[in-house]
N, C-alpha and C positions, 0 to 999 in steps of 0.2 A: 302917403303909405305906398310902398312898392307893391307891384302886382303879386309878387311872391309872398310878401308879408300878409297881404289881404286874403289870398287863397289859403294860407296856413291858418289864419285866424278863423276863416269861415268853416274849416273842418272842425274846429273846436266848438264854434257856435252852433253847428248842426248836430253836435253830440257824437261825432264820428271818432273823436280821440279821447284818450285818457292822458297819455303823455307822448310827446313826439319831438323830433328835431329834424330840420332840413338844412343842408349846407351846400354851398358852391365855392370852389377854389379855382384859381387860375395860376399862371406862372408867378404872379406877384404875391400870392398868398390868399387869404380869405376874402371872398367877394361879399358873401352874406351868410350868416349862420343864425338860425332862429330855433328857440326851444321854448316849450310851454307845457303846462299840465302837471301831471303827477306820476310818480314812480310806482304807485300801488293802487289797488282797487278801492281802498278806503279813502283815497285822495288826501292823505296826510303828509306825504313826503314830496315836496316840490321837485319837479324835473329841472335840473340846472346844467350848467356848462360841463360839469364833471361827471354827469350821469352816463353810465354805460348801459347797453342793452343787447340782448341776443339778436343776431341778424339772420338766423336760419341759413337758407341756401345762398344768400349773398356772400357767405363764407367761401363758396366755391370759386368766386372770382379771385380771391386772395390766394387760394390753394393752387389754382391754375397758374397764376403768375409765378409761384414758387417752382412748379414743375417746368415751366418754360425757361425760367432762369437756369435751373439745373441742367436742362437739355442744352441750352446754349453754351454753358460753361464746359459741359462734357463733350461738345462738338457733335451732338446727336441732333438730327433733323426729323421732320414730321414723317418722312418716308422710312425711317428706321423701324425694323420689326421689334416689338416689345420684347420678344423672346431672346433677342440678341444680347440684351443686358439683364434680363430677368428670365433665365432659362426655364424655370418651373412654370412660367406663364404659358409656354408654348404647348402644354398638354391639351388634350381634349379638342383638337381641331382648331387651336388658336395660333398655330405657328406662323400663319400668314398675316396676322393682324399687326398693323403699324400704329405708331403713335397718332397719326392723323385719324385713323378709325376710332381709336379709344377716346381721344380728346373731343371728337365731334359726336360722341354718343352713337356711333354706328357699329360698335363691336359686339352688340347683342349681350352685353353684360349688365343690363339694367336691374336684374334680379338674380337670385341664387337659388339653386335647388337644395342646397345643404340646410339642414335644420340645426347643425352644430355651431354655425357661426353666430356670435353674439356681438351686440353693439359696442360693448366696452372692451372687447378682446380683439385687438388689431390682427394678431397672428391667426386667430381662428377664421377671420374674414378673408385674409390673404390666401390661406390654404384652400378655402372654398372657391375663391376666384380662380386659382390655379387649376382646380379640378372641374370647373364649370364648362360645359359645352355651350357655345353661343346660342342664345335663344332666338336670334334673328340673324339674317345674312347682312353683309355690308351694303348690299344694294336695296335693302328693305326699308330704307329711310331711317331717320333718327329715332331713338328710344331713350329718353332721358333717364339717368340713374340717380334718383333722389338721395339714396343712402350709399350705395356701393361705390359710386364714382369717387367720392372723397377718399375712401380707403385705397383705391387704385392710384390716385394722385399721390397719396402719402408714400406708397410703396415705390412709385417711380422716383420720387425725390430721394428716398433712402438708397435705392439701387444706384442712382447716378451721383450721389454726394458722399458715398462712403459710409452710409448708415445713419445719417442725421434725420430725425423725425421731422415731419413737415411743420409742426407747430413751432419747434425750435428754429428751423430754417427761416420761417416767416419773420420771427422776431429779429434774427441776426441780419438777414439780407435787406429787409424792407422796413419793418416797424421801428426798430431802434435808430437806424440812421435818419429816418424821416421824422422821428419823434411822434409816433402814432400810438394813440390809446386804443389799440385793437390787439386782442389775443385769441389764439386758437388753443385753448387750455388756459383758463384764467387763474393766475395765482390767488391763493386764499386771501391775501391782504387787500385785494381789490373787490372782493365780493360785496362789501357794504355799499359800493357805488352802483350796483346793478339794479335796474328797474325790473319789477316783476312782470313776467310775460302773462298776458290775459288771453284766454281762448276766445275764438270768434263767438259773437252773439247769435242766437237763433234768429233766423229771418223767416217769419211765417209767410207762406204763399210764394216763396221764391221758386222759380222754375229751374229744375236741375239741368245743367249743361252736360255736354258729352263727357267731360272729365268726371263730374259728380256721379253720373250714371255708371261709368266704368269703375270708379272707386267703390261704389256700392256693390259691385259684382265681385264676390270673393274669389272667383276663378279667373278674373281678368289679369292681364299683364300689368295694368295700372295698379291694382291692389297688391299684387305680388311685389312690385318694385318699391312700393311705399311700406312694405311690411317686413323686409329683410335687409340686413341681418336682424335676428331676433332682438327684441327689446323695444320698449315704447318711448320714443322721444316726444311725449305729449307736452303741451305747455307747462303743466304742473310738474312733470318730471324734469324738464329742462330748467326749472327754477331751483332745483336742489343743488347743494354745494358740490356733490359728486359730479353731476353733469356739467356744471359751470367750469370745473377744473379739468374735465376730460378733454383730450385733444381730438376733436371731431371735425375734420376738414370738410365734411359734407354739409354740416349745418350747425356747428357749435361755436362759431366766431362771436365774440362779444366785444363791442366797441362803441364809438361815438360817431355821429353823422359827420362831424368836422374832420375826424381822422380818415374816415372812408372817402370823403370828398377830396382830401389832400392826396391820398393814395392814387385816386383815379385822375387827378390833375397831373400827377407825374406821368401816368400812362398816356394822357392826352398830349403831353409834351414830348412824345417819342422816347419815354423812358428816362428822361432827365429832369432834375429838379434841384434848384438852389445850388448849381454848380456841381452836383453829384450825378454820376451816370449809373443807373440801376440796371438797365436792359439795353441790349444792342439791337441792330436793325433786323436780325433774324427773328428774335422773339417778338418784336413789335409787329413784324409782318405776319407772323402766325396769329397774333391776336386779331388782326384786321382781315384775314383771309376767310372768305365765306366758303366753308368746306361742305356744308349740306343745308338743305331746306326741304321741308315737306311736313305732312301731318305726322306729328310725333306720336309714336305708338304707346307712350305712357301718358303724356300730358293731354293728348287728344285735341291739339290745336296745331295750326300752321306754325312751325318753329324753324329758326335758322341758328346755326352755330358756326363759330370760327373754331380755333383750337382751344376749346373749353369755355369760351365766353358766349353769352346769348347775343344775338343780333336781331334787329327787327326784320321780319320777312319782307321781301320785295316782289313786285310783279314782273312780268316778262319784259317790261320796258324800264326796269330798274327803279321804279317808284315804290316807296314804302306802303305796305298794306296796313300797318299800324305804326304809331309813333310813340311807343312806350319810352324809347330812349331819345326822344326829341327828334327834330327834323333831319339831322345829318345821317346819311346812309352809312357813313364810316363809324358811327357811334357803336360802342360795345360795352357790355357790363354784365350784371347778373341780378336777378330778383331773388327775394326770400319769401318764405311762407308768411302769410298774414298781411303782406303789403310792402315790406322793405324793398329798397331799390338803390343800386349804385351803378354809375356808368361814366365812361370817358367819352368826350366829344372832341376828337382831334381837330376838326374844322374850326371849332370855336375856342379850342384850347382850355376847356374847363373839365373839372370833375364835379359830379352831382351826386348827392346822397340824401336819402330819406329813411329814417328809422322810427319805430314806434313800439309801444307795448300792447296796445289794443289791436289784436289780430282781426282781420276780416276774411271772409270766405273768398275763394277764387284761386285759380291756378296761376294767375299773374296779378300784380298790383292793379287795383281797380281805379275808379274815378277819383278816389280820395288822393291817391298818389299822382295820377295823371294830371289833375288840376294844378298841382305844384310844378310839374315839369312844364306844362303849357304856360303857366303864369311866368315862370322864369324867362322862357324864350320870347314871350310877348313884350317883355320890358327891355330886352337886350338886342 
């Protein structure tokens, strides 16, 4: 039994999973894909190779790739001011903000003051973004935008591509050419393949961390960022047909671990896969460039970001402080609520993805996911 297979089975044996899948791809295709468990709480529908599942904020990695592709195609770089191609954005003291500021969560747009913006109304959120005064300065460190960020990425793609929505752009540029079972706005005919998302279980006696304490404070920036635009994307709400079909680039992606791993393998191979070129040197450089690191004002942890992707933070000597994304300093990816994770490791030339339906508490994937990452690297 491979170390990855053993660690995957152990999570089920310890009662940590209901249904899950983990996958690794390289330039030659699938290295290993595992799936087990059930798609539903009653444990009546087995999780199989065709199962799709909500990946929450791991969607942001897909959305960022779309934005960077659109930027590269339009000849726009990270130092371009967003207001130059989205004039309305330059209101309310945002005329100086560049794509680098926005993509690395330094624009102070992690939350909105408007109460009119609603989760399923893209235009209402964009109008609120345009009117929003930055809540933080560009030198105040990163402040992750759990909800608003995806709307901004969507609008960047629309402005640079001539009006194409990000969900459509994703399918046309990446998903269809690569043959990926991932959608940002799932067609109704695929709803029957989707596993039910299950909320985190209560953990008696658990000590709240800085994020949990900040989230419990209704006046905190953390709580505000996770509460706007209005509308509750709770696990039960996200299981509804309406939300599954909604195009939500912040947290609405639905797909399989194998497809996520294949996508990130393409990124690990410098934007090339199976004789196809998806991204150029500029976009790949933006993904790898460490634009900011510090205590994130929303997540309340030491966080690092490139142009939209999460990186593991490093110390002053360039050594990793944590290894969520494996040992490589060059690895980049994105986590999702409840424990999902996908990343590219350019040094090893692999894409890694883990998805599940039993959510667990924590601002980042915990030891359930980390055991899988560690196991893969221990055997390779």
